[in-house]
N, C-alpha and C positions, 0 to 999 in steps of 0.2 A: 817251402819249396813245390810241395804235391801242387798246393791251392795255385802255382803259379802253371805249371803243368796242363793243370785242368782248363785252365782260363785261355791258354794257348791253343789247346785241342779245339776248345768251344770254337774260340774264333778259328780255325782253320777249318771247321766244319761248314762253318756259315759262308762262307768261302766258292763252298762244292759248287757246282751248277745241277741245277735240278735236271736230274735222267729222264731220256726221252721216254713217254711210254709206249710210244711201238718200238723201242728196242728192247725193252724188257718182254713187252707181250706185243706180238703181230699183228693179235687182233683187235689190239686195241687204238680207237678212232669207229670203228665197223658202224654203220647206220642201221644194221637191222640185217636180215636173212640173208640169203642167198641172191645174186640179180641173176636170172638166165639172160642174155642178151643174145636175141633172135638179130641176123643180118641175112635178110632177102638177098642174094645176090644174082646178077647175070654178065655174065664179060669182064669180072674186074679185079682181073690177076694185077692188076698195076695197083690199085688202090687198097687193097687187102692188108699187104707189110704193113706201110707204115700204120693204117690203122688197128691193128693187131699186136702190132708194137706196143702205141698206147694201151691198150686194154690189158696187155701184160704186165705196165708199169700201174696199174690202177689195181689189177690183181692180187699185190703185194699188200694191199693194206685190207682189200675187200675180198668178198667170195663171188667167184665170178664163173658162170661156166657159158661159154660163146657157142651158140648156133648157128652155124653157118650154112644157109637153104641154097645150095647150088639149084638152080632154074634152069636147067639145062645149055649151060656155058658150053660155049664152044672152045673156048681158052683156057687156060692152068688155073682157073680158078678152084678145080678141089685141093691140087696138088700145093698149090700155094697154102691154103686153108692147112691142111695135114702136114703140112711140115716142121710145124712146133713155133714155139713163143717164147723163152723161158720158162716153159713148163705151165702157159698157157693149157684151160682146158677148153679147147675148143674138138666139136663133135660136129659132123659132116650129115645133113638131109640131103639127098638128090633126086630130083625130078630128071629123069632120062631126057626129057623135050621140054622146050619151054612154056610152061602154063599162064604166065603173068604174076605180077606182083601180088594182087590177092590171094592166087594160091599159096604162092610162096609163102606169105604170111600166115595163112592155116596152118601150113604143114611146120612151118617154126614155132607157133604158139602150139600147137599139138604134141610136140616133142617135148617142148621145156615146160609145159602141166603134167605131162607123166612122169618128170623128172623133181619137179618144184614143191616143195613143201608147203605146208597154209602160209607160215609167215615171208615165203619170198617172194620176190617181184618179179615179172616179165617185163622186159625194155625191148624196144621196136627200135631199131636206127639204121640209118639207109647203109650199106656197103660199100659207099662212093669216098670216103674219108670226109666229108664236109661237116659231120659233125664230132662235135668234141667229147671223149668219153669220157672224160672229169666230171660232165654233170652228171653222171651216174648217181657222183653221192649227194647232188642237190636233190634228186630224182626220188631218191630212198630215205634221204632225209624227212622229204613231203609224206610219201607212206608212213613212214614211221608215227609223223605229226596226226595222220588221221586221216590222208588222203586214201580213194582211192584208184583214181585215175591222176598223176601228174605229166604234163606235158609241156614238153620244151619249144617254148612261143617265142616267133621273129615278132610278135605283134603288143611286147607288154615293155615298160618302161629296163631298156638294158640289153631289150632283143635289136638285133641289128638282121638286114637281109639285101645290105648296100651291095655284096658279092657277086649274086645269082644275077642272071643274064634281063634286061628290062621286062621281055613276056612272059616270064616266071614268075618274078615280080607283079606283074599285073593281075596276072594269074589268081596268083596266091591272096593276092589283098582283095581282088573283086570277090571268091568265093566264101572269104573271111566275113566279109560283109554279105553276101546273100544269104549265107548258114546263119548269123549272129540275129538277122532280121526276120527270116522264115522259120527256124527252128527251135526248140524250148531245151537249151541244153546250159546250164546256170554254169559260171568259172573257164567257159573259153571262149578265147575271144581267133587262138589260130588254129583252125579246124582241120588243114590239111597238114600239117605239121608230121613228119614220117618218123618222130623221135621224141617216145613216149615211155611209162612206166606204168603200169597195170599191175593191182595186186593179184597175186596169185588166185587166191580163192574166189577172188570177181570174177574172173575169165574162167574159173570151172563151174560157178555157176550157170553164167552167158552160156558156155559152150556145151552144159548139162541138160540146156533146154532149146538150144537151136542145132547142137552138133554138126554134121557138113555146110549148115546154112548161115553158120555166125559169119561165115565172110562168104558172099556172091559175087563182087565185083573181080573181075580180072586186072583192073589197072589200078591208077594212085585216087581213084574214087573208094578204096578198099578202105583208107584209114577214118573218112568221113561215115561209111557206112557202120563201121565198129564201134563208133561212139553211138551214133542214132540206136544202135542194139542196144549196147551195155546202157544209154539213159534209163533200160525199163527196168535196171537194178537199180535206180537210186542214189549212183554214186556221187560221193564228194569230189569233187574235179578240181587243180588248179592247176596254175602256171608258173614255171622259172623260167626268166631270160633266158634264150638261144642266138648267139652271132653267130650264123650261118657261116661256114667257111669254106664259100663255093668254089675262089681259086686253090683251093687243093684238089680239087675234082680232077679225076685222069678219065679222057673221053670224053664223046659227046654224052648228051644228056638220053634219058630213053622216054621221057615224059613227051607228049604229044601234044600239045596245046589244041588243037580245034577238038578230037577223040576225049578230049580230057572233060573238055567245057561240057560236051556232050552228055559224057560219063552224070558228072555233078547234077546237071538238069535232069536227069533220067532217075536220077536215087534221090534227087528231093520230091518231083512228082510220086515214084516209088512211094514214098514216105508217106506222104499225105495220103494216100490212098490205102494202105495198108492199117490192118488193126493193130493196137496194139495185144500183147499177150494175154492168151485165153487164162492164163492164172500168173500168181504174184511167184516175182523170182525173188 
């Protein structure tokens, strides 16, 4: 009789479902240190709520701090950022006047680096809800695997930019071809992507060298400029596919095509004429 009870108990236990590790340990499945997410924002009161809700969902299993950089918005961007989303850690950095994307990214990176640990990553993404926060896991995995910079790319297999307006697609693809041919940066196809992750220690090294000059471009060319300066640190750069969701964008684009083309060309010329850093980074 005892042997029969033991057998039945063994059969019963073998049919029990395996427990979900995330239920036993909420940190299970995390892919590294904390992700400091920098969101440069100018008049994004309509786009921030759905984006912050998606980031709050991500924060249930990942360590996430969000830095909303309000670049002199005239709407309720600050109020929206400060309203709270499921306990998401949101911190606001304010510019009293609009200084442009470059200065907003610079301010966000500086604030994030002051709080980041050496094992953390700093993610920059657009605040207009066209970037999927779920990709932060893939970016962190790339950093954990040894990359120093991980880029969400529209131009690798699985990437897609079909929802963007034709003029913007033409600019992004043309710039990608131009910079790929003219610049020596391994591992990059999407030079102008605004969605990237950086190893915090890499940014700290670059910031210690360039200081306030880490980003000098005011417009969208700042993303290319940062890559060009970081290349002197000899980083490992990888890319993950990005399906751009321009159909979720609220309001008109802030990118000015002609002005951005001029900025790209000036940046390329300046890079050709500028000497490399005088000491090893």
